[in-house]
N, C-alpha and C positions, 0 to 999 in steps of 0.2 A: 164499854171501851170506846174511846174517841176514834173517829174515822180519819183517814189520811186527808180528807177534805179540809179538816180544821187546820192542818199544818201549813196550808198555803199562806197563812198570815206571815209566817217566818220569812217568806220570800220578799217581803217589803220592809222598808225601814220603819223604825218605831212609830213615826207619825208621817212619814213621807210618802211613801208609796210610789216608789219609783218604778212601778210597773210601766210607767209611761215610756221608759227608755226602750222598751221592746216594740212599741207601736210604730208602724210605718206610716200611718195616717193619724190625724188628730180627730178622733171621735170625741167631741167635747162631753157629751152625756156620759159616755163610758168612763172617761178620765175622772170626771167629777164623782160619779158613783163609786168608782174604785177607791178614790181618796177617802171619801167618807166611810166606806165600808171598813177599810183597814184601820182607820184611826179609832174606830169603836173598840177594837181589841186592846189598844193601848189605854184608852179611856177606862175600859172595864177593869184592867189590872190595877190602875191607880185607885179606882173606887173601892177595890177590895183591900187596899192598904199595902200593896207590895212595895211601893215607894211613893213619895210625895211629889206631886206636880200641881202647883197652884194655878197653872195657866192653861192647861189643856182644855179645861171646862169652857174657855172662851172661844175655842175652835170647834168644839162639839159638846153640846149640853147633855145629850142622851147617853146614859150608861150602856143601854142595850141589854140583850139577853146574855145569860151566863156563858162564859167561855171555858174551855177545858183547862183544868189545873196545869197540865203539862205546858200549855201555851203561856199561861201566866208566869210560871216559873222560868220558862225560857226567855220571856221578855225581861223578867227581873235580872237574870244573869247578863243579858245583853246590855240593858241600860246601865247597870252598875259597872260592868267591865269597860264600856265606852267612856262613861263619866270619869272613872278613875284615871284613865289614860289622858283624857282631855285636861282634867284638873292638874295632873302631874306636869304636863307640858306647860301650862300657864304658870304654875308655881316655879318651875325651873327657869323659865324665861322672865320671871317676875312681872308677867303680864305685858312685857315690852315685845309684843308679837301681834299677829293677826290670825284669825281663823276663817277658813273658807269651807262651808258645808255644801257639798255637791249633791244635788237632789234632796234639798232640805225639806221640801213640803211644809207640813204644819209643825215642824219640830219647835220645841220651846227652850232649847239650850241657852239661847241668849238671855232670856228672862231669868233663868236659874242662876247664871253666872252674875248677872246684875245683882240679884238678891244676896248672893254669897260674896260679893265684892271681889271677884276675881275675873273681871272682864279684860279681854285683850284690848289693844288700842282700837281695833275695829273688827267687827264680826260680820262676815259676808255670807249670804245664802243665795243659792242658785237653784232654779227649777224651771219647768216649762211655764211659759207665760200665763196659761190659764190657771195653774195652781198658784202662781205668784199673785195674780189678780184677786183670787179668793182670799189669800192670806192678807193682802193689803187691806181688803175690805174689812176683815176682822180686826185688824190693828186700828183702823180709822174709827171703827164704831164701838170698840171696847176700851174704855179708859184704862183698865188695868194693863192692857197691852201697849197702848200709846204713851202712857205716862212715863215709863222708864226710858223711852226714846227721847221724849221731850226733856226729861231731867238731865240727860247726858249730851244734849245738843246746845250749841253755842248761840244759835239765833232762834227767832220766834217761829220760823217756817221751815218745814222739812221739804226736801226736793222730792217731788212726787209726780208720777204719771201712772198710766194704767198698768204698766208692767214693771215698774221699779219704784223703790222708795229708798231714799238715802238720808242718813243723818251722820253726825260726827262719829258715832260708835257702832252703828248698825246699818247694814245695806242689804236689800233683797233685790235680786235681778232675775228677770225672765229671760232664759236662754236655753239652748239645746247643747248639751255637753259634747255632742258629736260635731258641732260646728265650732271648732277651736278659734278660728280668726275672729268670729263675732264674740265669743266668750271672752277672749283676751281684750278685745276692744272695749267691751262693757266694763270689765274689771278695772281697766286703766281709767276709763271715764270717771269711775267712782273712787279714784285715788288708792287703788291697791299699791302697796310698796314692796317690790320684790326683794329689797335689802333687809326687810324685817324677817325674823324667824316666823315661819308660817306653818300652821297646822291645817292639813286638808282632811276632811271627813267624808266618807261615803258608806252608806249602809244599803246593801243589796241594790246597788246602782250599776256597777260595772258588769254584773252578770247579764244585764239586759242589753248590753252593747256587744258587738262582735269583738273577738280578741284583738283584731286590728284597730278598732276604734278605741277600746280601753287602753291599748298599748300606746297609742298616740297621745291620749290624755295624760297618762302617768309620765310619759316621756317629756311632754311639754312642761309639766310641773317640775320635774327634775332639772330641766334646762333653765327654766325661768326663775327658780327660787333657790339660791345657793345654800340657804339654811332652812330646811323644811322637814316635816314629818307627815306621813300619810297613813291614816288609820282606815282600814277597810274591813267592814263586817259583811260576811258573805257565806254562801254555801261551800261545803268541802266534802270530800269522800263521796262524790256523786256517782261513782262507777260501781257501787254495790247495789243490791236489790232494793234496799230502802231508798237510796237516791233515785233509782229508776222509777219507783212508784211516785215519788215526788214530782219528777219530770213529767211522767205520763198524766198525772192529775192536772198539772198546769196546761199541758197540751190539749186536753179535753176542753179547756176553756180558752182555746186559741192564744195561749200564752207560751211563747217560745223563748227559752233561755238561750239567747244567742251566744253568750259567753261561757257556757257551762264547761267547755273543754278546759278552761283554766281553773276549774273547781274540783279537779280530780283528787287532789291531795294537798297537804300543807306545803309540800315542796313546790307544786305547781303554782300555788298562790304566791309564794315568795319569789319564784322565778319571774313572774310578771313584772315585779319591780326591779329585780337585779338586772334583768335584760334591758331595762329602760333607763339605766344610768344611776339607780339609787345605790348608795354605798353599802347598806346592810338592810336585811329584811328578816323578820321573825314572824311566827304564827303559832297560835294555840287553838285547839278546838274548844268549843264552848263548854263541854263537860269538864275539861281541865280548868277553865276559867271559873266555872260555877263552884268547883271544889276548892278553889283558892280564895274565894270571897270570905269576908269575916264571918266565922261560923255562928256567932251569936245572932247576927241578923239573918243568916240563912235559916237557922232554927226558928226564928220568929215567923218568917214568911211561909215556912213549911207547915206551920200550925194554922195558917189561914184557911186552907182547904185540904180535904183528904185526897191523897193521890194513890190510886190503886195500881196503876200501871207504871211503876218506877223504871222498869226495863225499857218501856217505850220512851220515857223522858230521856234516859241515857242515850238511846239510839238517835233521838231527835237532836240532842245537843252535840253529838258526835258528828253531825252533818252540817254544822255551822262553825265558823271560826272568826277570830279577830287576827288580822294580819297587819303589821305596821312596818313601815320602811322609813329610813332616815337619810338625809344628807346634812352635813354639819360643817360648814366652812368656819363657823365661830368656835368650834370645839367645845360645845356645851357639855355639861356633865350628863350622866345617864338619866333617862326618864323611866321610872318604874311604874308598873301598873298597880301593884298591891304593896304599898309601903307598910300598911297596917296588918298585913297577913302574918300570922304567927311564925310561919317559916321564912318570912321575909323574901319570898320568891320574887325574882325580878322578871318582868315581862319584856324588858328591853335591855339589850346589851349596851355597854358604854358607847356613846356617840364618839366616833373616831375624829 
């Protein structure tokens, strides 16, 4: 049986590792170690064939030691669920939109969208300056990462400094999400357009901010972007014994989930957005999302590794969720998570 220690990976985004948002001081060695530690989990799942990511190898070459099948399946559900929502938004807006990935870390979504020819007008990423500097170094030194930026850029030179990189279609910014004036200033500097439909992404980022800090962030987005969607992947149902063990496990590693009070239920996750000015909000736990994914592909990945503790997987997935909120001045049609699901279940209600 796998220990609860293994499950701490779920507390960070698929390649981001927004553990940094809980840190009150910048311990550079700890931040770097944590980033590389967690990306190995994502890298391992791709190496086993759970999904295809052609670019993660340029951020971390090592596959690392074997990871628990429950974690790999959980990552699979998370990646597929998030990607389906992202792609649905892009298709419904016909890519006449922009995406802002908050706490993006080493995420590779931009490169995937470029390969699949469904890029937004511009893709923004935000993370702590140290993480951004590392990612910029990888982009500069790995042609498979830099070439897509150059191909979509109108001039020969990219705007680049130690903690930001800007091109026509991709921008990465070093900033602290808790410092909203600076965040807004930097986004404006790199030509974010509040009038465009905008998709905001966060994966286990808000939970490391206090409720007051995350409320200010989502409130600012609602105020500044008339047509927007916010997709948040995070913990849920944290008030039962399983959730308590997860919290205790992190606390033993000096990791405090400052925003865990908003992770008590699906309703509390939705209320975070509704109380901050969003018109509608919905949420599903990851067990529900996993069961809604195309069953042919689910059957494929379940054959990759034997899973003895199926009940443990169910408990784990019931403690994470995808929550999405919308504001829609342009009256766009509904965005669905699983259009290819046999039951045609809709993960988002019609945008009002």
